[in-house]
PASEBA-1860 file (N, C-alpha, C; in nm, 3 decimals):
! residues 103
1> MRYILRFH> 0.085/-0.117/0.000/0.000/0.000/0.000/0.089/0.123/0.000 ~ 0.049/0.221/-0.074/0.126/0.345/-0.086/0.068/0.447/0.013 ~ 0.160/0.518/0.078/0.121/0.621/0.174/0.196/0.750/0.142 ~ 0.130/0.861/0.168/0.201/0.988/0.179/0.219/1.010/0.328 ~ 0.344/1.024/0.368/0.377/1.050/0.507/0.395/1.201/0.520 ~ 0.300/1.263/0.587/0.306/1.408/0.612/0.375/1.425/0.747 ~ 0.477/1.510/0.753/0.547/1.528/0.880/0.577/1.675/0.903 ~ 0.582/1.712/1.029/0.638/1.842/1.063/0.724/1.827/1.187
9> IPVESGNA> 0.825/1.911/1.191/0.931/1.902/1.291/0.921/2.024/1.383 ~ 0.910/2.002/1.512/0.906/2.116/1.604/1.030/2.204/1.588 ~ 1.015/2.332/1.614/1.120/2.429/1.588/1.250/2.393/1.659 ~ 1.244/2.363/1.787/1.368/2.339/1.863/1.443/2.216/1.812 ~ 1.373/2.105/1.792/1.443/1.986/1.744/1.487/2.005/1.599 ~ 1.412/2.082/1.523/1.454/2.115/1.386/1.579/2.201/1.385 ~ 1.584/2.299/1.475/1.704/2.384/1.484/1.827/2.300/1.518 ~ 1.811/2.209/1.613/1.924/2.123/1.651/1.966/2.035/1.535
17> AVRDPKFG> 1.869/1.980/1.462/1.901/1.890/1.351/1.975/1.961/1.239 ~ 1.929/2.080/1.201/1.991/2.148/1.087/2.127/2.209/1.123 ~ 2.155/2.223/1.251/2.288/2.269/1.291/2.394/2.161/1.271 ~ 2.350/2.037/1.263/2.442/1.924/1.242/2.490/1.928/1.098 ~ 2.621/1.941/1.074/2.673/1.947/0.937/2.640/1.822/0.854 ~ 2.606/1.714/0.921/2.573/1.590/0.851/2.423/1.572/0.831 ~ 2.346/1.677/0.855/2.200/1.667/0.843/2.158/1.615/0.706 ~ 2.211/1.672/0.600/2.174/1.630/0.464/2.207/1.484/0.438
25> DKMRDLLS> 2.325/1.441/0.482/2.364/1.301/0.465/2.271/1.209/0.543 ~ 2.237/1.248/0.665/2.148/1.166/0.747/2.009/1.155/0.683 ~ 1.961/1.268/0.629/1.829/1.265/0.565/1.833/1.175/0.441 ~ 1.940/1.185/0.361/1.953/1.097/0.244/1.956/0.950/0.286 ~ 2.030/0.919/0.393/2.036/0.782/0.443/1.899/0.734/0.487 ~ 1.827/0.819/0.559/1.694/0.782/0.606/1.601/0.754/0.489 ~ 1.599/0.844/0.391/1.511/0.824/0.275/1.547/0.696/0.200 ~ 1.675/0.665/0.194/1.719/0.541/0.130/1.670/0.420/0.208
33> ELHAETAY> 1.686/0.423/0.340/1.639/0.313/0.425/1.488/0.292/0.413 ~ 1.414/0.402/0.399/1.268/0.393/0.389/1.222/0.350/0.250 ~ 1.316/0.343/0.156/1.282/0.316/0.016/1.177/0.416/-0.032 ~ 1.198/0.543/0.004/1.104/0.649/-0.033/1.098/0.661/-0.184 ~ 0.976/0.669/-0.237/0.959/0.691/-0.380/0.997/0.834/-0.417 ~ 0.962/0.925/-0.329/0.999/1.066/-0.346/0.981/1.136/-0.212 ~ 1.035/1.255/-0.202/1.021/1.334/-0.080/1.018/1.482/-0.118 ~ 0.932/1.555/-0.051/0.920/1.700/-0.070/0.933/1.766/0.066
41> FTAVDGQR> 1.011/1.871/0.073/1.035/1.942/0.198/0.978/2.082/0.185 ~ 0.901/2.124/0.286/0.832/2.252/0.282/0.789/2.288/0.424 ~ 0.727/2.402/0.440/0.667/2.437/0.568/0.534/2.363/0.581 ~ 0.513/2.301/0.696/0.388/2.231/0.727/0.339/2.286/0.860 ~ 0.221/2.343/0.860/0.165/2.405/0.981/0.262/2.506/1.041 ~ 0.333/2.579/0.955/0.422/2.684/0.999/0.557/2.637/1.052 ~ 0.586/2.508/1.036/0.713/2.454/1.084/0.782/2.377/0.972 ~ 0.908/2.343/0.993/0.977/2.260/0.894/0.901/2.128/0.880
49> GGYIVVNF> 0.897/2.079/0.759/0.829/1.952/0.739/0.832/1.911/0.594 ~ 0.738/1.824/0.560/0.731/1.781/0.423/0.643/1.659/0.406 ~ 0.663/1.596/0.291/0.584/1.481/0.249/0.679/1.377/0.191 ~ 0.665/1.254/0.237/0.746/1.144/0.186/0.650/1.038/0.135 ~ 0.673/0.988/0.015/0.590/0.882/-0.041/0.662/0.749/-0.019 ~ 0.594/0.657/0.050/0.648/0.524/0.077/0.546/0.420/0.033 ~ 0.594/0.300/0.005/0.508/0.193/-0.041/0.551/0.064/0.027 ~ 0.460/0.003/0.102/0.489/-0.127/0.164/0.359/-0.204/0.178
57> DDASKIPA> 0.373/-0.337/0.180/0.256/-0.425/0.178/0.204/-0.462/0.316 ~ 0.280/-0.437/0.419/0.245/-0.484/0.551/0.247/-0.368/0.650 ~ 0.136/-0.346/0.719/0.126/-0.235/0.814/0.229/-0.245/0.926 ~ 0.284/-0.364/0.948/0.385/-0.378/1.053/0.512/-0.301/1.019 ~ 0.524/-0.252/0.897/0.641/-0.172/0.857/0.627/-0.026/0.899 ~ 0.510/0.015/0.943/0.490/0.155/0.982/0.590/0.198/1.091 ~ 0.612/0.120/1.197/0.710/0.164/1.297/0.851/0.185/1.241 ~ 0.892/0.101/1.147/1.026/0.118/1.089/1.037/0.249/1.014
65> VAEPLFLW> 0.926/0.297/0.960/0.924/0.426/0.892/0.911/0.540/0.993 ~ 0.825/0.522/1.091/0.794/0.631/1.185/0.902/0.655/1.290 ~ 0.957/0.550/1.347/1.047/0.566/1.461/1.168/0.654/1.433 ~ 1.236/0.640/1.319/1.350/0.730/1.296/1.311/0.878/1.299 ~ 1.193/0.909/1.245/1.148/1.049/1.244/1.107/1.094/1.384 ~ 1.044/1.005/1.460/1.010/1.037/1.599/1.136/1.059/1.682 ~ 1.229/0.965/1.673/1.347/0.968/1.760/1.447/1.076/1.721 ~ 1.475/1.087/1.593/1.577/1.182/1.546/1.526/1.325/1.546
73> LKADLEFI> 1.406/1.346/1.489/1.359/1.483/1.466/1.242/1.524/1.556 ~ 1.194/1.432/1.638/1.077/1.459/1.723/0.956/1.502/1.638 ~ 0.948/1.447/1.517/0.847/1.488/1.420/0.709/1.436/1.456 ~ 0.608/1.513/1.417/0.469/1.469/1.419/0.441/1.409/1.282 ~ 0.374/1.294/1.278/0.353/1.221/1.153/0.206/1.194/1.128 ~ 0.173/1.184/1.000/0.041/1.139/0.958/0.062/1.052/0.834 ~ 0.015/0.928/0.840/0.020/0.838/0.725/-0.113/0.848/0.651 ~ -0.107/0.885/0.525/-0.228/0.903/0.444/-0.224/0.799/0.331
81> PVMLADDL> -0.315/0.699/0.333/-0.315/0.602/0.224/-0.361/0.668/0.094 ~ -0.291/0.636/-0.015/-0.323/0.696/-0.145/-0.319/0.590/-0.254 ~ -0.379/0.624/-0.369/-0.381/0.535/-0.485/-0.324/0.608/-0.606 ~ -0.265/0.529/-0.694/-0.230/0.579/-0.826/-0.353/0.569/-0.915 ~ -0.349/0.630/-1.032/-0.462/0.624/-1.124/-0.495/0.479/-1.160 ~ -0.395/0.394/-1.178/-0.420/0.252/-1.208/-0.495/0.183/-1.094 ~ -0.460/0.216/-0.971/-0.529/0.159/-0.855/-0.676/0.199/-0.857 ~ -0.700/0.325/-0.884/-0.837/0.375/-0.890/-0.915/0.304/-1.001
89> GRAGSAIS> -0.850/0.281/-1.114/-0.914/0.210/-1.224/-0.956/0.070/-1.184 ~ -0.872/0.000/-1.107/-0.906/-0.135/-1.062/-1.016/-0.135/-0.956 ~ -1.043/-0.021/-0.896/-1.147/-0.011/-0.793/-1.285/0.014/-0.851 ~ -1.295/0.022/-0.984/-1.422/0.056/-1.048/-1.540/-0.027/-1.005 ~ -1.526/-0.160/-0.997/-1.640/-0.245/-0.959/-1.681/-0.220/-0.815 ~ -1.584/-0.197/-0.726/-1.617/-0.169/-0.586/-1.690/-0.035/-0.574 ~ -1.647/0.062/-0.653/-1.714/0.193/-0.652/-1.856/0.179/-0.702 ~ -1.874/0.105/-0.812/-2.008/0.083/-0.868/-2.098/0.013/-0.768
97> AAVKKWG> -2.046/-0.088/-0.698/-2.125/-0.160/-0.597/-2.167/-0.066/-0.484 ~ -2.075/0.021/-0.441/-2.108/0.116/-0.333/-2.215/0.214/-0.378 ~ -2.202/0.261/-0.502/-2.301/0.355/-0.555/-2.438/0.288/-0.562 ~ -2.439/0.164/-0.608/-2.566/0.091/-0.620/-2.631/0.072/-0.483 ~ -2.551/0.038/-0.383/-2.606/0.011/-0.250/-2.638/0.139/-0.173 ~ -2.545/0.238/-0.181/-2.556/0.355/-0.094/-2.595/0.484/-0.166 ~ -2.582/0.485/-0.297/-2.603/0.609/-0.371/-2.744/0.635/-0.400
END
């Protein structure tokens, strides 16, 4: 299942992290470990943050993704399940059934 991981980093822990000259290397290592499809960094709720796209088949992998961000950056996280257009196309019969029953 593919997720967009929305995160924001509190100011103090973010300040400490970016003062580390190896911050960029650590972030690259983390994204590599997470097998991130892509990552975007921006302000989230007025703080440092961003969006990371990850894909895994087993929900038991969530802690392996979340814990480094919790421990290293004290980040707040939200996992948002998402679909690609192909996924949505395969959901057509389920959508039709829901419309028939509930629509």
